[in-house]
Every structure is written in C-alpha cells, then in structure tokens.
The first five atom37 places (N, CA, C, CB, O) and aatype in JSON, in Angstrom:
{
  "aatype": [12, 0, 10, 12, 14, 10, 9, 15, 2, 13, 6, 7, 3, 13, 19, 10, 5, 10, 9, 14, 19, 3, 15, 6, 15, 16, 12, 3, 6, 19, 0, 5, 0, 0, 0, 8, 8, 15, 19, 7, 1, 1, 19, 11, 0, 1, 14, 7, 8, 19, 9, 1, 19, 1, 1, 14, 7, 15, 2, 6, 14, 13, 14, 1, 16, 12, 1, 19, 15, 6, 0, 7, 9, 11, 14, 12, 6, 15, 10, 6, 4, 9, 17, 6, 15, 1, 0, 14, 10, 0, 0, 19, 0, 15, 14, 0, 5, 1, 0, 7, 15, 7, 6, 6],
  "atom_mask": [
    [1, 1, 1, 1, 1],
    [1, 1, 1, 1, 1],
    [1, 1, 1, 1, 1],
    [1, 1, 1, 1, 1],
    [1, 1, 1, 1, 1],
    [1, 1, 1, 1, 1],
    [1, 1, 1, 1, 1],
    [1, 1, 1, 1, 1],
    [1, 1, 1, 1, 1],
    [1, 1, 1, 1, 1],
    [1, 1, 1, 1, 1],
    [1, 1, 1, 0, 1],
    [1, 1, 1, 1, 1],
    [1, 1, 1, 1, 1],
    [1, 1, 1, 1, 1],
    [1, 1, 1, 1, 1],
    [1, 1, 1, 1, 1],
    [1, 1, 1, 1, 1],
    [1, 1, 1, 1, 1],
    [1, 1, 1, 1, 1],
    [1, 1, 1, 1, 1],
    [1, 1, 1, 1, 1],
    [1, 1, 1, 1, 1],
    [1, 1, 1, 1, 1],
    [1, 1, 1, 1, 1],
    [1, 1, 1, 1, 1],
    [1, 1, 1, 1, 1],
    [1, 1, 1, 1, 1],
    [1, 1, 1, 1, 1],
    [1, 1, 1, 1, 1],
    [1, 1, 1, 1, 1],
    [1, 1, 1, 1, 1],
    [1, 1, 1, 1, 1],
    [1, 1, 1, 1, 1],
    [1, 1, 1, 1, 1],
    [1, 1, 1, 1, 1],
    [1, 1, 1, 1, 1],
    [1, 1, 1, 1, 1],
    [1, 1, 1, 1, 1],
    [1, 1, 1, 0, 1],
    [1, 1, 1, 1, 1],
    [1, 1, 1, 1, 1],
    [1, 1, 1, 1, 1],
    [1, 1, 1, 1, 1],
    [1, 1, 1, 1, 1],
    [1, 1, 1, 1, 1],
    [1, 1, 1, 1, 1],
    [1, 1, 1, 0, 1],
    [1, 1, 1, 1, 1],
    [1, 1, 1, 1, 1],
    [1, 1, 1, 1, 1],
    [1, 1, 1, 1, 1],
    [1, 1, 1, 1, 1],
    [1, 1, 1, 1, 1],
    [1, 1, 1, 1, 1],
    [1, 1, 1, 1, 1],
    [1, 1, 1, 0, 1],
    [1, 1, 1, 1, 1],
    [1, 1, 1, 1, 1],
    [1, 1, 1, 1, 1],
    [1, 1, 1, 1, 1],
    [1, 1, 1, 1, 1],
    [1, 1, 1, 1, 1],
    [1, 1, 1, 1, 1],
    [1, 1, 1, 1, 1],
    [1, 1, 1, 1, 1],
    [1, 1, 1, 1, 1],
    [1, 1, 1, 1, 1],
    [1, 1, 1, 1, 1],
    [1, 1, 1, 1, 1],
    [1, 1, 1, 1, 1],
    [1, 1, 1, 0, 1],
    [1, 1, 1, 1, 1],
    [1, 1, 1, 1, 1],
    [1, 1, 1, 1, 1],
    [1, 1, 1, 1, 1],
    [1, 1, 1, 1, 1],
    [1, 1, 1, 1, 1],
    [1, 1, 1, 1, 1],
    [1, 1, 1, 1, 1],
    [1, 1, 1, 1, 1],
    [1, 1, 1, 1, 1],
    [1, 1, 1, 1, 1],
    [1, 1, 1, 1, 1],
    [1, 1, 1, 1, 1],
    [1, 1, 1, 1, 1],
    [1, 1, 1, 1, 1],
    [1, 1, 1, 1, 1],
    [1, 1, 1, 1, 1],
    [1, 1, 1, 1, 1],
    [1, 1, 1, 1, 1],
    [1, 1, 1, 1, 1],
    [1, 1, 1, 1, 1],
    [1, 1, 1, 1, 1],
    [1, 1, 1, 1, 1],
    [1, 1, 1, 1, 1],
    [1, 1, 1, 1, 1],
    [1, 1, 1, 1, 1],
    [1, 1, 1, 1, 1],
    [1, 1, 1, 0, 1],
    [1, 1, 1, 1, 1],
    [1, 1, 1, 0, 1],
    [1, 1, 1, 1, 1],
    [1, 1, 1, 1, 1]
  ],
  "atom_positions": [
    [[293.8, 127.89, 147.66], [294.19, 128.37, 149.02], [293.96, 129.86, 148.63], [295.83, 127.94, 149.6], [294.7, 130.42, 147.82]],
    [[292.86, 130.52, 149.27], [293.06, 132.24, 148.88], [292.51, 132.31, 150.69], [291.63, 133.27, 147.13], [291.93, 131.48, 151.39]],
    [[292.96, 133.51, 150.92], [292.85, 134.18, 151.91], [290.94, 135.05, 151.99], [294.3, 135.18, 151.73], [290.41, 135.29, 150.9]],
    [[290.46, 135.27, 152.77], [288.54, 135.74, 152.37], [288.79, 136.13, 153.97], [286.78, 134.07, 151.79], [289.53, 135.79, 154.89]],
    [[287.8, 136.96, 153.73], [287.49, 137.56, 155.15], [286.25, 137.06, 155.56], [287.43, 139.11, 155.22], [285.49, 137.16, 154.6]],
    [[285.62, 136.53, 156.62], [283.95, 136.37, 157.01], [283.71, 137.06, 158.45], [283.42, 134.55, 157.14], [284.65, 137.15, 159.25]],
    [[282.73, 137.42, 158.68], [282.38, 137.89, 159.89], [281.66, 137.02, 160.7], [281.75, 138.97, 159.77], [280.68, 136.27, 160.62]],
    [[282.43, 137.37, 161.43], [282.14, 136.21, 162.55], [280.96, 136.64, 163.97], [283.87, 135.85, 163.3], [281.22, 137.64, 164.65]],
    [[280.18, 136.11, 164.17], [278.9, 136.04, 164.99], [278.91, 135.38, 166.23], [277.91, 135.44, 164.3], [278.47, 134.24, 166.09]],
    [[279.19, 135.62, 167.22], [279.9, 134.94, 168.65], [279.11, 134.68, 169.56], [280.88, 135.73, 169.4], [279.07, 135.6, 170.38]],
    [[278.23, 133.55, 169.87], [277.67, 133.62, 170.88], [278.08, 134.04, 172.24], [277.31, 132.74, 170.88], [279.09, 133.76, 172.88]],
    [[277.07, 134.79, 172.54], [277.67, 135.81, 174.1], [278.39, 136.73, 173.95], [0.0, 0.0, 0.0], [278.92, 137.12, 174.99]],
    [[278.82, 137.66, 172.34], [279.45, 138.87, 172.27], [278.72, 139.7, 171.44], [280.76, 138.77, 171.86], [278.19, 139.27, 170.42]],
    [[278.65, 140.76, 171.74], [277.96, 141.48, 171.1], [278.72, 142.37, 170.39], [277.12, 141.99, 171.79], [278.61, 143.59, 170.45]],
    [[279.51, 141.75, 169.69], [280.48, 142.53, 168.97], [280.66, 141.47, 167.72], [281.96, 142.91, 169.92], [280.72, 140.25, 167.89]],
    [[280.73, 142.23, 166.25], [280.58, 141.59, 165.1], [282.41, 141.52, 164.75], [279.43, 142.53, 163.95], [283.03, 142.55, 164.98]],
    [[283.08, 140.49, 164.29], [284.32, 140.64, 164.08], [284.8, 139.93, 162.96], [284.95, 140.37, 165.12], [284.53, 138.76, 162.7]],
    [[285.51, 140.66, 162.32], [285.85, 140.68, 160.82], [286.94, 139.87, 160.89], [286.16, 142.1, 160.11], [288.0, 140.39, 161.21]],
    [[286.89, 138.37, 160.58], [288.35, 137.66, 161.06], [288.44, 137.35, 159.4], [288.35, 136.0, 162.46], [287.57, 137.33, 158.53]],
    [[290.44, 137.02, 159.34], [290.42, 135.91, 157.95], [291.1, 134.61, 158.38], [291.37, 136.54, 156.48], [291.58, 134.2, 159.43]],
    [[290.9, 133.95, 156.77], [290.43, 132.38, 157.41], [290.7, 132.13, 155.52], [288.18, 132.05, 158.47], [290.15, 132.62, 154.54]],
    [[291.52, 131.39, 155.63], [291.86, 130.51, 154.6], [290.73, 129.73, 153.57], [292.62, 129.56, 155.29], [290.24, 128.92, 154.37]],
    [[290.3, 129.59, 152.76], [289.3, 128.99, 152.27], [289.45, 127.38, 152.46], [289.18, 129.46, 150.88], [288.49, 126.66, 152.71]],
    [[290.44, 127.03, 152.36], [291.46, 125.9, 152.89], [291.02, 125.03, 154.1], [292.81, 126.58, 153.36], [290.89, 123.8, 154.16]],
    [[290.79, 126.17, 155.24], [290.74, 125.86, 156.84], [289.64, 125.26, 157.09], [290.8, 127.02, 157.8], [288.64, 125.55, 156.43]],
    [[289.58, 124.15, 158.24], [288.43, 123.79, 158.82], [287.15, 124.09, 159.22], [288.66, 123.59, 159.4], [286.9, 124.94, 158.36]],
    [[286.22, 124.03, 159.84], [285.65, 124.95, 160.47], [286.09, 125.05, 161.82], [284.39, 124.8, 160.36], [286.05, 126.12, 162.43]],
    [[286.7, 123.48, 162.56], [287.34, 123.89, 163.82], [288.61, 125.46, 163.73], [288.19, 122.31, 164.29], [288.87, 126.19, 164.7]],
    [[289.1, 125.59, 162.52], [290.2, 126.38, 162.57], [289.26, 127.87, 162.38], [291.46, 125.92, 161.31], [289.49, 128.88, 163.05]],
    [[288.34, 127.78, 161.5], [287.26, 129.42, 161.61], [286.64, 129.25, 163.08], [285.56, 129.55, 160.19], [286.54, 130.35, 163.62]],
    [[286.22, 128.27, 163.83], [286.11, 128.65, 164.99], [287.32, 129.29, 165.93], [285.6, 127.64, 165.44], [287.06, 130.28, 166.61]],
    [[288.32, 128.85, 165.95], [289.49, 129.46, 166.38], [289.77, 130.69, 166.48], [290.26, 129.13, 165.82], [289.97, 131.35, 167.5]],
    [[289.78, 131.05, 165.22], [290.21, 132.12, 164.84], [289.22, 133.23, 165.12], [290.56, 131.98, 163.58], [289.59, 134.35, 165.49]],
    [[288.18, 132.95, 164.98], [286.84, 133.62, 166.08], [286.62, 133.44, 167.09], [285.69, 133.46, 165.93], [285.81, 134.23, 167.57]],
    [[287.09, 132.46, 167.9], [287.44, 132.87, 169.36], [288.82, 133.76, 169.7], [287.58, 131.53, 170.15], [289.01, 134.54, 170.63]],
    [[289.45, 133.49, 168.92], [290.62, 134.31, 169.34], [290.23, 135.9, 169.61], [291.76, 134.2, 168.18], [290.66, 136.39, 170.66]],
    [[289.28, 136.89, 168.55], [288.75, 137.8, 169.28], [287.76, 137.99, 170.1], [288.64, 138.38, 168.78], [287.52, 139.15, 170.42]],
    [[286.93, 136.86, 170.65], [285.88, 137.22, 171.44], [286.51, 136.34, 173.04], [284.22, 136.63, 170.61], [286.81, 137.04, 174.0]],
    [[286.61, 135.11, 173.09], [286.55, 134.42, 174.08], [288.25, 134.94, 175.14], [286.31, 132.74, 173.41], [289.43, 134.96, 174.77]],
    [[287.63, 135.27, 176.46], [288.61, 136.41, 176.91], [288.45, 137.37, 177.2], [0.0, 0.0, 0.0], [288.73, 137.78, 178.33]],
    [[287.94, 138.1, 176.25], [287.57, 139.54, 175.95], [286.48, 140.01, 176.27], [287.59, 139.85, 174.8], [286.38, 141.04, 176.94]],
    [[285.31, 139.19, 175.77], [284.0, 140.08, 175.74], [283.31, 138.46, 176.43], [283.3, 140.92, 173.74], [282.38, 138.71, 177.2]],
    [[283.53, 137.24, 176.31], [283.03, 135.99, 176.34], [284.29, 135.07, 177.33], [282.77, 135.45, 174.64], [285.5, 134.86, 177.39]],
    [[282.98, 134.74, 178.02], [284.24, 134.09, 178.98], [284.35, 132.36, 178.62], [283.78, 134.33, 180.94], [283.49, 131.76, 177.98]],
    [[285.19, 131.93, 178.99], [285.48, 130.59, 178.25], [284.66, 129.64, 178.83], [286.97, 130.09, 178.32], [284.24, 129.75, 179.99]],
    [[284.43, 128.83, 178.18], [283.22, 127.49, 178.8], [284.05, 126.01, 178.48], [281.29, 127.44, 177.62], [284.16, 125.41, 177.42]],
    [[284.64, 125.65, 179.96], [285.67, 124.28, 179.61], [284.36, 123.32, 179.59], [287.14, 123.74, 181.05], [283.22, 123.48, 180.02]],
    [[284.97, 122.3, 178.94], [284.08, 121.07, 178.63], [283.07, 121.43, 177.25], [0.0, 0.0, 0.0], [282.34, 120.6, 176.71]],
    [[283.19, 122.76, 176.88], [282.38, 123.04, 175.67], [283.64, 123.0, 174.26], [281.51, 124.78, 175.95], [284.86, 123.15, 174.34]],
    [[282.76, 122.74, 172.98], [283.44, 123.02, 172.25], [282.86, 124.21, 171.43], [283.75, 121.95, 171.72], [281.8, 124.65, 171.87]],
    [[283.44, 124.91, 170.14], [282.88, 126.12, 169.32], [282.45, 125.23, 168.41], [283.85, 127.38, 168.75], [283.15, 124.22, 168.35]],
    [[281.36, 125.27, 167.53], [280.89, 124.84, 166.46], [280.39, 126.34, 165.41], [279.7, 123.76, 166.93], [280.01, 127.47, 165.73]],
    [[280.59, 125.74, 164.24], [280.03, 126.88, 163.26], [279.01, 126.31, 162.31], [281.22, 127.58, 162.35], [278.98, 125.23, 161.71]],
    [[277.93, 127.67, 162.36], [276.94, 127.13, 161.46], [276.68, 128.83, 160.84], [275.43, 126.13, 162.37], [277.27, 129.88, 161.11]],
    [[275.37, 128.48, 159.77], [275.07, 129.64, 159.11], [273.77, 130.32, 160.22], [274.6, 129.22, 157.37], [273.28, 129.83, 161.24]],
    [[273.5, 131.56, 159.57], [272.25, 132.22, 160.73], [271.13, 131.57, 160.5], [271.8, 133.87, 160.6], [270.59, 131.46, 159.4]],
    [[270.76, 131.13, 161.47], [269.09, 130.59, 161.39], [269.2, 129.34, 161.06], [0.0, 0.0, 0.0], [268.25, 128.75, 160.54]],
    [[270.23, 128.8, 161.28], [270.21, 127.0, 161.2], [270.53, 126.69, 162.46], [271.37, 126.15, 160.13], [270.98, 127.39, 163.37]],
    [[270.23, 125.47, 162.41], [270.25, 124.71, 163.93], [271.03, 123.56, 163.71], [268.73, 124.22, 164.57], [271.15, 122.77, 164.65]],
    [[271.67, 123.29, 162.45], [272.84, 122.25, 162.41], [274.07, 123.13, 162.04], [272.59, 120.95, 161.24], [274.15, 124.04, 161.2]],
    [[275.43, 122.38, 163.31], [276.73, 123.41, 162.54], [277.38, 122.75, 161.34], [278.14, 123.72, 163.65], [276.41, 122.18, 160.83]],
    [[278.32, 122.51, 160.64], [278.57, 122.67, 159.92], [279.7, 121.22, 160.3], [278.66, 124.07, 159.63], [279.89, 121.27, 161.52]],
    [[280.23, 120.42, 159.9], [280.57, 119.04, 159.85], [282.1, 120.27, 160.64], [280.55, 117.79, 157.92], [282.26, 121.43, 160.27]],
    [[282.99, 119.56, 161.75], [284.24, 120.0, 162.17], [285.18, 120.14, 161.55], [284.63, 119.49, 162.9], [286.18, 120.69, 162.03]],
    [[285.14, 119.67, 160.28], [286.54, 119.0, 159.45], [286.05, 119.79, 157.67], [286.52, 116.51, 159.49], [286.64, 120.3, 156.72]],
    [[284.96, 119.53, 157.98], [284.45, 120.47, 156.93], [285.51, 121.92, 156.22], [283.08, 121.09, 157.75], [285.88, 122.73, 157.07]],
    [[285.84, 122.13, 155.12], [286.59, 123.48, 154.69], [286.14, 124.31, 154.62], [287.1, 123.66, 153.76], [285.07, 123.73, 154.43]],
    [[285.82, 125.53, 154.58], [285.1, 126.99, 153.83], [284.97, 126.69, 152.33], [286.16, 128.56, 153.98], [283.81, 126.47, 151.96]],
    [[285.92, 126.63, 151.4], [285.85, 126.15, 150.12], [284.66, 125.06, 149.9], [287.21, 125.6, 149.81], [284.13, 125.1, 148.79]],
    [[284.09, 123.89, 150.98], [283.33, 122.81, 150.72], [282.29, 123.23, 150.75], [283.41, 121.79, 151.41], [281.42, 122.76, 150.01]],
    [[281.94, 124.64, 151.93], [281.14, 124.59, 152.43], [280.2, 125.76, 151.8], [281.52, 124.49, 153.65], [279.2, 126.25, 152.34]],
    [[280.8, 126.15, 150.41], [280.08, 127.18, 149.71], [279.88, 128.67, 150.32], [0.0, 0.0, 0.0], [279.1, 129.51, 149.86]],
    [[280.86, 128.88, 151.57], [280.68, 130.14, 151.99], [281.91, 130.91, 151.5], [280.47, 130.19, 153.49], [283.11, 130.64, 151.42]],
    [[280.88, 132.35, 151.09], [281.54, 134.06, 149.85], [282.13, 134.25, 151.26], [280.06, 135.92, 148.89], [281.94, 133.91, 152.43]],
    [[283.19, 135.16, 150.3], [283.97, 136.48, 151.29], [282.54, 137.21, 151.55], [285.41, 137.78, 150.27], [281.47, 137.41, 150.97]],
    [[283.28, 137.52, 153.0], [282.26, 138.58, 153.58], [281.18, 137.88, 154.59], [281.4, 139.33, 152.29], [280.8, 138.43, 155.62]],
    [[280.77, 136.68, 154.18], [279.38, 135.74, 154.49], [279.75, 135.8, 156.55], [279.53, 133.45, 153.41], [280.82, 135.86, 157.15]],
    [[278.43, 135.74, 157.03], [278.25, 135.99, 158.44], [278.21, 134.95, 158.84], [277.24, 136.68, 158.91], [277.32, 134.23, 158.38]],
    [[279.19, 134.35, 159.94], [278.49, 133.39, 160.26], [278.6, 132.88, 161.28], [278.51, 132.67, 159.62], [279.83, 132.75, 161.35]],
    [[277.93, 132.22, 162.77], [277.59, 131.95, 163.83], [278.59, 130.92, 164.58], [276.34, 131.58, 163.67], [278.87, 129.76, 164.28]],
    [[279.0, 131.65, 165.55], [280.43, 130.45, 166.28], [279.5, 130.11, 167.49], [282.44, 131.36, 166.99], [279.07, 131.09, 168.1]],
    [[279.12, 128.91, 167.93], [277.87, 129.16, 169.12], [278.68, 127.53, 170.33], [275.42, 128.76, 168.09], [279.5, 126.72, 169.91]],
    [[278.19, 127.55, 171.46], [279.27, 126.74, 172.32], [277.93, 125.39, 172.13], [279.83, 127.56, 174.39], [276.72, 125.56, 172.0]],
    [[278.52, 124.39, 172.17], [278.36, 122.72, 171.83], [279.08, 122.26, 173.16], [279.26, 122.03, 170.16], [280.28, 122.47, 173.37]],
    [[278.04, 121.45, 174.23], [278.99, 120.6, 175.56], [279.59, 119.28, 174.51], [277.65, 119.77, 177.31], [279.05, 118.67, 173.59]],
    [[280.61, 119.22, 174.98], [280.83, 117.4, 174.66], [280.37, 116.62, 175.53], [282.26, 116.8, 174.6], [280.76, 116.52, 176.69]],
    [[279.4, 115.95, 174.95], [278.38, 114.9, 175.58], [279.1, 113.43, 175.75], [276.96, 114.73, 174.53], [279.15, 112.56, 174.88]],
    [[279.7, 113.37, 177.17], [279.97, 112.07, 177.01], [279.67, 111.09, 176.58], [280.06, 111.76, 177.54], [278.49, 110.81, 176.78]],
    [[280.57, 109.99, 175.73], [280.96, 108.61, 175.07], [279.58, 107.99, 175.5], [282.5, 107.73, 175.7], [278.98, 107.44, 174.58]],
    [[279.07, 107.97, 176.52], [277.16, 107.06, 176.38], [276.54, 108.07, 176.11], [276.19, 106.25, 177.9], [275.98, 107.79, 175.05]],
    [[276.22, 109.29, 176.45], [275.18, 109.85, 175.75], [275.0, 110.29, 174.43], [274.93, 110.66, 176.29], [274.04, 110.89, 173.94]],
    [[276.54, 109.74, 173.65], [276.52, 109.54, 172.41], [275.92, 108.54, 171.18], [277.41, 109.55, 172.43], [275.89, 108.59, 169.95]],
    [[275.53, 107.74, 172.09], [274.81, 106.17, 171.8], [273.38, 106.48, 170.46], [273.9, 105.45, 173.79], [272.6, 107.43, 170.39]],
    [[273.45, 105.63, 169.84], [272.4, 106.16, 169.13], [271.05, 105.28, 169.32], [272.83, 106.26, 167.68], [270.84, 104.46, 170.22]],
    [[270.39, 105.56, 168.5], [269.18, 105.5, 169.21], [268.9, 103.78, 169.11], [267.91, 106.59, 168.45], [267.99, 103.22, 169.73]],
    [[269.61, 103.25, 168.44], [269.19, 101.58, 168.17], [270.32, 101.15, 169.26], [269.48, 100.77, 166.21], [270.36, 99.92, 169.22]],
    [[271.31, 101.66, 170.27], [272.13, 101.31, 171.21], [270.92, 101.8, 172.23], [273.73, 102.0, 171.19], [270.45, 100.95, 172.98]],
    [[270.47, 102.95, 172.28], [269.79, 102.94, 173.36], [268.27, 102.15, 173.35], [269.73, 104.33, 173.68], [267.86, 101.95, 174.49]],
    [[267.54, 101.76, 172.47], [266.81, 100.61, 172.44], [267.05, 99.5, 173.2], [266.8, 100.24, 171.37], [266.29, 99.06, 174.07]],
    [[268.34, 98.95, 172.79], [268.83, 97.66, 173.04], [269.39, 97.49, 174.42], [0.0, 0.0, 0.0], [269.38, 96.41, 175.02]],
    [[269.95, 98.76, 174.96], [269.84, 99.2, 176.49], [268.56, 99.8, 177.92], [270.63, 100.16, 176.3], [268.63, 100.25, 179.07]],
    [[267.67, 99.49, 177.05], [266.36, 99.61, 177.73], [266.29, 101.48, 177.96], [0.0, 0.0, 0.0], [265.54, 101.91, 178.84]],
    [[266.97, 102.31, 177.26], [267.04, 103.4, 177.55], [266.08, 104.53, 176.56], [268.41, 103.52, 177.59], [266.21, 104.3, 175.36]],
    [[265.19, 105.63, 176.88], [264.5, 106.44, 175.64], [265.29, 107.43, 175.52], [263.02, 107.0, 175.77], [265.09, 108.28, 174.66]]
  ]
}
C-alpha cells in the first residue's frame, strides 16, 4: 500500500487533475477520486452511467475491480475517466444468447 499521484483526464472536463490514490485502490475508487474534482464542478452528473478508467488511446477500460498495482500504472501516469451507460440486463446478453432468441 502506497500513496501515489495520478493525473485524471475526465471526459467533458477541460482541466487535468492531480489525484492521490493508493496503489491498492480499485478502478472504481480511482474513478470516484477523479469524479470528486470534476463532477458537479465543471462536468454534469450523468444518472444511469458509471465512470470507467482507461489508458489514453485505449478503447477498453480497466476492469472495475482491478487494483492500481495490478494494472501496472506508474506514479504521475495520465488516465482517462469516461462515462459508460449502465446497460439493462437484456442488453448484456451474450451473442450466443441473442442468437438463440432470434435477435441480431
């Protein structure tokens, strides 16, 4: 467990924020630390959405329960915090489940 500084590039915010997180923080905890400095200040809250964390240029966010230390994130690394809509359970069906139901 070690305190480390990260840079938050929050979707919809024009300010990069320096945020302190613990090396054992989950990505959800990193997202909350970033949101504290952006949401309700320069970024509107988005009900029905969750905040996800990813590396700049990546299309895939880190798993929400992954810890900073597991992700190989270094001190002062910039991370993007993006909004992701919470999909209804029916929309989360696997392709095999959708194929069985006649959906495409």
